[in-house]
Jmol script that loads the backbone (N, CA, C; Angstrom):
load data "model"
ATOM      1  N   UNK A   1       0.625  -1.058  -0.087  1.00  0.00           N
ATOM      2  CA  UNK A   1       0.333   0.366  -0.364  1.00  0.00           C
ATOM      3  C   UNK A   1       0.726   1.207  -0.402  1.00  0.00           C
ATOM      4  N   UNK A   2       0.512   2.219  -0.939  1.00  0.00           N
ATOM      5  CA  UNK A   2       1.414   3.898  -1.002  1.00  0.00           C
ATOM      6  C   UNK A   2       0.590   4.655   0.063  1.00  0.00           C
ATOM      7  N   UNK A   3       1.256   5.168   0.178  1.00  0.00           N
ATOM      8  CA  UNK A   3       0.688   6.492   1.216  1.00  0.00           C
ATOM      9  C   UNK A   3       0.898   7.700   0.612  1.00  0.00           C
ATOM     10  N   UNK A   4       0.885   9.235   0.730  1.00  0.00           N
ATOM     11  CA  UNK A   4       1.554   9.912   0.344  1.00  0.00           C
ATOM     12  C   UNK A   4       1.258  10.813   1.481  1.00  0.00           C
ATOM     13  N   UNK A   5       2.092  11.391   1.793  1.00  0.00           N
ATOM     14  CA  UNK A   5       1.692  12.835   2.472  1.00  0.00           C
ATOM     15  C   UNK A   5       1.335  14.311   1.595  1.00  0.00           C
ATOM     16  N   UNK A   6       0.719  14.606   2.059  1.00  0.00           N
ATOM     17  CA  UNK A   6       0.265  16.129   1.661  1.00  0.00           C
ATOM     18  C   UNK A   6       0.344  17.306   2.544  1.00  0.00           C
ATOM     19  N   UNK A   7       1.051  18.483   1.834  1.00  0.00           N
ATOM     20  CA  UNK A   7       0.993  19.748   2.829  1.00  0.00           C
ATOM     21  C   UNK A   7       0.778  20.581   1.970  1.00  0.00           C
ATOM     22  N   UNK A   8      -0.414  21.859   2.512  1.00  0.00           N
ATOM     23  CA  UNK A   8      -0.290  22.604   1.642  1.00  0.00           C
ATOM     24  C   UNK A   8      -0.513  24.244   2.449  1.00  0.00           C
ATOM     25  N   UNK A   9      -0.127  24.661   1.879  1.00  0.00           N
ATOM     26  CA  UNK A   9      -0.333  25.959   3.223  1.00  0.00           C
ATOM     27  C   UNK A   9      -0.668  26.887   2.553  1.00  0.00           C
ATOM     28  N   UNK A  10      -2.022  27.891   2.511  1.00  0.00           N
ATOM     29  CA  UNK A  10      -2.382  29.472   2.842  1.00  0.00           C
ATOM     30  C   UNK A  10      -2.068  30.289   3.334  1.00  0.00           C
ATOM     31  N   UNK A  11      -2.569  31.856   2.174  1.00  0.00           N
ATOM     32  CA  UNK A  11      -2.000  32.861   3.252  1.00  0.00           C
ATOM     33  C   UNK A  11      -2.998  33.393   3.012  1.00  0.00           C
ATOM     34  N   UNK A  12      -3.638  34.710   3.700  1.00  0.00           N
ATOM     35  CA  UNK A  12      -4.684  34.479   4.133  1.00  0.00           C
ATOM     36  C   UNK A  12      -4.485  35.831   4.832  1.00  0.00           C
ATOM     37  N   UNK A  13      -5.826  36.593   4.568  1.00  0.00           N
ATOM     38  CA  UNK A  13      -5.474  37.997   5.800  1.00  0.00           C
ATOM     39  C   UNK A  13      -6.509  38.134   6.729  1.00  0.00           C
ATOM     40  N   UNK A  14      -7.216  36.994   6.862  1.00  0.00           N
ATOM     41  CA  UNK A  14      -8.472  37.312   8.471  1.00  0.00           C
ATOM     42  C   UNK A  14      -7.415  36.323   9.163  1.00  0.00           C
ATOM     43  N   UNK A  15      -8.177  36.254   9.994  1.00  0.00           N
ATOM     44  CA  UNK A  15      -8.402  35.478  11.378  1.00  0.00           C
ATOM     45  C   UNK A  15      -8.359  34.152  11.084  1.00  0.00           C
ATOM     46  N   UNK A  16      -8.268  32.905  11.120  1.00  0.00           N
ATOM     47  CA  UNK A  16      -8.066  31.231  11.679  1.00  0.00           C
ATOM     48  C   UNK A  16      -9.357  31.261  12.107  1.00  0.00           C
ATOM     49  N   UNK A  17     -10.178  31.699  12.467  1.00  0.00           N
ATOM     50  CA  UNK A  17     -11.492  31.677  13.445  1.00  0.00           C
ATOM     51  C   UNK A  17     -12.265  32.348  12.341  1.00  0.00           C
ATOM     52  N   UNK A  18     -12.310  33.484  11.342  1.00  0.00           N
ATOM     53  CA  UNK A  18     -13.388  33.440  10.543  1.00  0.00           C
ATOM     54  C   UNK A  18     -13.034  33.046   9.172  1.00  0.00           C
ATOM     55  N   UNK A  19     -12.347  31.986   9.190  1.00  0.00           N
ATOM     56  CA  UNK A  19     -12.422  31.811   7.562  1.00  0.00           C
ATOM     57  C   UNK A  19     -13.948  30.855   7.070  1.00  0.00           C
ATOM     58  N   UNK A  20     -14.089  31.246   5.972  1.00  0.00           N
ATOM     59  CA  UNK A  20     -15.206  29.903   5.616  1.00  0.00           C
ATOM     60  C   UNK A  20     -15.090  28.388   5.467  1.00  0.00           C
ATOM     61  N   UNK A  21     -15.117  27.691   5.843  1.00  0.00           N
ATOM     62  CA  UNK A  21     -14.230  26.389   5.894  1.00  0.00           C
ATOM     63  C   UNK A  21     -15.268  25.509   4.646  1.00  0.00           C
ATOM     64  N   UNK A  22     -16.627  25.883   4.821  1.00  0.00           N
ATOM     65  CA  UNK A  22     -17.819  24.784   3.792  1.00  0.00           C
ATOM     66  C   UNK A  22     -16.847  24.482   2.755  1.00  0.00           C
ATOM     67  N   UNK A  23     -16.186  25.662   1.546  1.00  0.00           N
ATOM     68  CA  UNK A  23     -16.043  25.333   0.208  1.00  0.00           C
ATOM     69  C   UNK A  23     -14.330  24.754   0.390  1.00  0.00           C
ATOM     70  N   UNK A  24     -13.630  25.464   1.098  1.00  0.00           N
ATOM     71  CA  UNK A  24     -12.576  24.548   1.089  1.00  0.00           C
ATOM     72  C   UNK A  24     -12.224  22.979   1.539  1.00  0.00           C
ATOM     73  N   UNK A  25     -13.402  22.694   2.534  1.00  0.00           N
ATOM     74  CA  UNK A  25     -12.892  21.329   2.855  1.00  0.00           C
ATOM     75  C   UNK A  25     -14.014  21.083   2.063  1.00  0.00           C
ATOM     76  N   UNK A  26     -15.795  21.389   0.776  1.00  0.00           N
ATOM     77  CA  UNK A  26     -16.038  20.289  -0.131  1.00  0.00           C
ATOM     78  C   UNK A  26     -14.773  20.274  -1.279  1.00  0.00           C
ATOM     79  N   UNK A  27     -13.897  21.220  -1.601  1.00  0.00           N
ATOM     80  CA  UNK A  27     -13.294  21.449  -2.491  1.00  0.00           C
ATOM     81  C   UNK A  27     -11.848  20.033  -2.112  1.00  0.00           C
ATOM     82  N   UNK A  28     -11.762  20.066  -1.520  1.00  0.00           N
ATOM     83  CA  UNK A  28     -10.356  19.527  -0.495  1.00  0.00           C
ATOM     84  C   UNK A  28     -10.910  17.560  -0.424  1.00  0.00           C
ATOM     85  N   UNK A  29     -12.609  17.837  -0.199  1.00  0.00           N
ATOM     86  CA  UNK A  29     -12.726  16.211  -0.791  1.00  0.00           C
ATOM     87  C   UNK A  29     -12.919  15.529  -1.785  1.00  0.00           C
ATOM     88  N   UNK A  30     -12.473  16.386  -3.024  1.00  0.00           N
ATOM     89  CA  UNK A  30     -12.832  16.085  -4.757  1.00  0.00           C
ATOM     90  C   UNK A  30     -11.003  15.456  -5.225  1.00  0.00           C
ATOM     91  N   UNK A  31     -10.176  15.613  -4.357  1.00  0.00           N
ATOM     92  CA  UNK A  31      -9.177  14.711  -3.970  1.00  0.00           C
ATOM     93  C   UNK A  31      -9.216  13.269  -3.978  1.00  0.00           C
ATOM     94  N   UNK A  32      -9.118  12.283  -4.574  1.00  0.00           N
ATOM     95  CA  UNK A  32      -9.153  11.094  -4.795  1.00  0.00           C
ATOM     96  C   UNK A  32      -8.062  10.159  -3.664  1.00  0.00           C
ATOM     97  N   UNK A  33      -9.164   9.614  -2.890  1.00  0.00           N
ATOM     98  CA  UNK A  33      -8.044   8.722  -1.660  1.00  0.00           C
ATOM     99  C   UNK A  33      -7.810   9.438  -0.368  1.00  0.00           C
ATOM    100  N   UNK A  34      -8.181  10.567  -0.325  1.00  0.00           N
ATOM    101  CA  UNK A  34      -7.631  10.889   0.351  1.00  0.00           C
ATOM    102  C   UNK A  34      -9.115  10.645   1.578  1.00  0.00           C
ATOM    103  N   UNK A  35      -7.516  10.429   3.112  1.00  0.00           N
ATOM    104  CA  UNK A  35      -8.519  10.013   3.845  1.00  0.00           C
ATOM    105  C   UNK A  35      -8.479  10.968   5.177  1.00  0.00           C
ATOM    106  N   UNK A  36      -7.751  11.799   5.827  1.00  0.00           N
ATOM    107  CA  UNK A  36      -7.607  12.519   6.198  1.00  0.00           C
ATOM    108  C   UNK A  36      -7.106  13.747   6.355  1.00  0.00           C
ATOM    109  N   UNK A  37      -7.630  15.095   7.012  1.00  0.00           N
ATOM    110  CA  UNK A  37      -6.694  16.004   6.814  1.00  0.00           C
ATOM    111  C   UNK A  37      -6.281  17.363   8.737  1.00  0.00           C
ATOM    112  N   UNK A  38      -5.106  17.300   8.334  1.00  0.00           N
ATOM    113  CA  UNK A  38      -5.245  18.475   9.859  1.00  0.00           C
ATOM    114  C   UNK A  38      -5.184  19.526   9.740  1.00  0.00           C
ATOM    115  N   UNK A  39      -6.006  20.662  10.345  1.00  0.00           N
ATOM    116  CA  UNK A  39      -5.641  22.338   9.818  1.00  0.00           C
ATOM    117  C   UNK A  39      -4.507  22.387  10.903  1.00  0.00           C
ATOM    118  N   UNK A  40      -3.785  23.621  10.234  1.00  0.00           N
ATOM    119  CA  UNK A  40      -2.582  24.736  11.338  1.00  0.00           C
ATOM    120  C   UNK A  40      -3.060  25.748  11.186  1.00  0.00           C
ATOM    121  N   UNK A  41      -2.081  26.376  12.150  1.00  0.00           N
ATOM    122  CA  UNK A  41      -2.304  28.027  12.231  1.00  0.00           C
ATOM    123  C   UNK A  41      -1.286  28.433  12.539  1.00  0.00           C
ATOM    124  N   UNK A  42      -1.017  29.892  11.513  1.00  0.00           N
ATOM    125  CA  UNK A  42       0.394  30.064  11.932  1.00  0.00           C
ATOM    126  C   UNK A  42       0.181  31.222  12.939  1.00  0.00           C
ATOM    127  N   UNK A  43       0.764  31.071  14.499  1.00  0.00           N
ATOM    128  CA  UNK A  43       0.237  32.234  15.175  1.00  0.00           C
ATOM    129  C   UNK A  43       1.007  33.919  14.696  1.00  0.00           C
ATOM    130  N   UNK A  44      -0.635  34.491  15.084  1.00  0.00           N
ATOM    131  CA  UNK A  44      -0.294  36.045  14.460  1.00  0.00           C
ATOM    132  C   UNK A  44       0.598  36.087  13.352  1.00  0.00           C
ATOM    133  N   UNK A  45       0.308  35.018  12.655  1.00  0.00           N
ATOM    134  CA  UNK A  45       0.834  35.472  10.958  1.00  0.00           C
ATOM    135  C   UNK A  45      -0.463  34.915   9.590  1.00  0.00           C
ATOM    136  N   UNK A  46      -2.085  34.890  10.652  1.00  0.00           N
ATOM    137  CA  UNK A  46      -2.567  34.515   9.412  1.00  0.00           C
ATOM    138  C   UNK A  46      -1.656  33.197   8.243  1.00  0.00           C
ATOM    139  N   UNK A  47      -1.163  32.349   8.567  1.00  0.00           N
ATOM    140  CA  UNK A  47      -1.592  31.279   8.440  1.00  0.00           C
ATOM    141  C   UNK A  47      -1.673  30.217   7.801  1.00  0.00           C
ATOM    142  N   UNK A  48      -2.670  29.171   7.610  1.00  0.00           N
ATOM    143  CA  UNK A  48      -2.852  28.551   7.130  1.00  0.00           C
ATOM    144  C   UNK A  48      -2.369  26.930   6.644  1.00  0.00           C
ATOM    145  N   UNK A  49      -2.232  26.039   7.661  1.00  0.00           N
ATOM    146  CA  UNK A  49      -1.402  24.827   6.924  1.00  0.00           C
ATOM    147  C   UNK A  49      -2.531  23.594   6.465  1.00  0.00           C
ATOM    148  N   UNK A  50      -2.270  22.920   6.020  1.00  0.00           N
ATOM    149  CA  UNK A  50      -3.190  21.581   6.387  1.00  0.00           C
ATOM    150  C   UNK A  50      -1.917  20.077   5.627  1.00  0.00           C
ATOM    151  N   UNK A  51      -1.980  19.448   6.973  1.00  0.00           N
ATOM    152  CA  UNK A  51      -1.128  17.861   6.208  1.00  0.00           C
ATOM    153  C   UNK A  51      -2.491  16.968   6.064  1.00  0.00           C
ATOM    154  N   UNK A  52      -2.194  16.041   4.730  1.00  0.00           N
ATOM    155  CA  UNK A  52      -3.584  15.821   4.469  1.00  0.00           C
ATOM    156  C   UNK A  52      -2.289  14.026   4.349  1.00  0.00           C
ATOM    157  N   UNK A  53      -3.463  12.649   4.309  1.00  0.00           N
ATOM    158  CA  UNK A  53      -2.992  11.266   4.054  1.00  0.00           C
ATOM    159  C   UNK A  53      -3.748  11.031   2.764  1.00  0.00           C
ATOM    160  N   UNK A  54      -2.746  10.734   1.879  1.00  0.00           N
ATOM    161  CA  UNK A  54      -3.630  10.283   1.162  1.00  0.00           C
ATOM    162  C   UNK A  54      -3.374   8.430   0.658  1.00  0.00           C
ATOM    163  N   UNK A  55      -3.709   7.874   0.114  1.00  0.00           N
ATOM    164  CA  UNK A  55      -4.076   6.246   0.045  1.00  0.00           C
ATOM    165  C   UNK A  55      -4.499   5.976  -1.281  1.00  0.00           C
TER     166      UNK A  55
END
end "model"
wireframe off; spacefill off
backbone 0.3
color backbone group
């Protein structure tokens, strides 16, 4: 079984708590094989990161 660990980062100009997650999550569910994701927030930088596991 092959596994891929995906990391993506977004730069935004609004706080992490004010992001509209629904359309982002809908788009991410389109990746074939995506099993899980964990969102990260940069402290005081308004940067977002996500680790995903794809089988």
